[in-house]
C-alpha positions in Angstrom: 29.3 -6.5 9.5 31.2 -3.2 9.2 28.1 -1.2 8.2 27.9 0.5 11.6 24.3 -0.5 11.9 23.2 -2.0 15.1 21.4 -5.4 15.2 18.4 -3.6 16.9 18.2 -1.1 14.0 18.5 -3.9 11.3 15.8 -5.9 13.1 13.5 -2.9 13.3 13.9 -2.1 9.6 13.4 -5.7 8.7 10.1 -5.8 10.6 8.9 -2.7 8.8 9.6 -4.2 5.4 8.0 -7.5 6.4 4.9 -5.6 7.6 4.3 -4.3 4.0 3.5 -7.8 2.8 0.0 -7.7 4.4 0.1 -4.0 5.4 -0.6 -5.0 9.0 1.3 -3.8 12.1 3.6 -6.4 13.5 4.2 -4.2 16.6 1.1 -2.1 17.6 3.1 0.4 19.6 5.8 1.1 16.9 5.1 4.6 15.5 7.9 4.3 13.0 6.2 1.1 11.6 2.9 2.9 11.4 4.3 5.8 9.4 6.3 3.4 7.2 3.2 1.5 6.3 1.3 4.8 5.7 4.0 6.1 3.4 3.9 2.8 1.5 0.1 3.4 0.8 0.3 7.1 0.4 0.0 6.7 -3.4 -3.6 5.5 -2.9 -4.5 9.1 -1.8 -2.8 10.8 -4.7 -4.8 13.1 -7.0 -6.9 11.3 -9.5 -4.6 11.8 -12.6 -1.5 10.8 -10.8 -3.2 7.8 -9.2 -4.5 6.6 -12.6 -1.0 6.8 -14.0 0.3 4.7 -11.1 -2.5 2.1 -11.6 -1.7 2.0 -15.3 2.0 1.6 -14.5 1.2 -1.4 -12.3 -0.7 -3.0 -15.1 2.1 -2.3 -17.6 4.7 -3.7 -15.2 2.9 -7.0 -15.2 1.9 -7.0 -18.9 3.4 -10.5 -19.3 0.3 -11.8 -17.4 -2.9 -12.2 -19.5 -5.0 -9.1 -19.0 -8.1 -10.8 -17.6 -5.9 -12.7 -15.0 -4.0 -9.5 -14.1 -7.2 -7.5 -13.7 -8.7 -10.2 -11.5 -5.6 -10.5 -9.3 -5.3 -6.7 -9.0 -9.0 -6.4 -8.1 -8.4 -9.0 -5.3 -5.6 -6.8 -3.8 -7.6 -3.6 -4.1 -10.7 -5.2 -2.6 -8.7 -6.2 0.4 -7.8 -2.5 0.9 -11.4 -1.4 0.3 -12.6 -3.8 2.9 -10.3 -2.6 5.6 -11.8 -0.6 8.4 -9.1 2.0 8.0 -6.3 2.2 5.4 -3.9 4.3 7.4 -2.5 3.9 10.9 -1.6 7.5 11.7 -3.8 10.6 12.1 -1.7 12.5 9.6 -2.6 10.0 6.9 -6.1 9.3 8.0 -6.9 12.8 6.7 -6.4 11.4 3.2 -8.5 8.3 3.6 -11.5 9.5 1.7 -9.5 10.3 -1.4 -7.7 7.0 -1.2 -11.1 5.2 -1.0 -12.3 7.1 -4.0 -9.3 6.0 -6.0 -9.6 2.4 -4.9 -13.3 2.4 -5.8 -12.6 3.9 -9.2 -9.8 1.4 -9.9 -12.0 -1.5 -8.9 -14.7 -0.2 -11.3 -12.2 -0.3 -14.1 -10.9 -3.8 -13.3 -14.2 -5.7 -13.1 
């Protein structure tokens, strides 16, 4: 209350955040949600050095988990992305799909 935000806006933003859990659209026709999810996965298409730093940062963030377990769990997540027919929902981001897939493949090779 008092934020000036409408219930409709709050609901829309909440749906976008919830959609990041499985990186699946909750509303097929919602262009904002499509871009939101694509922005969330944009790091996957970063240049190799920046992506590798990101992947290392993820492993460091969870360094309290034994390395074999962490590598296994991370590989499961990355494999789910690898197995998707398409990573991105918008044409703007689909242009980066090949780079993202190369990064995913390289990370999976390091994890297993």
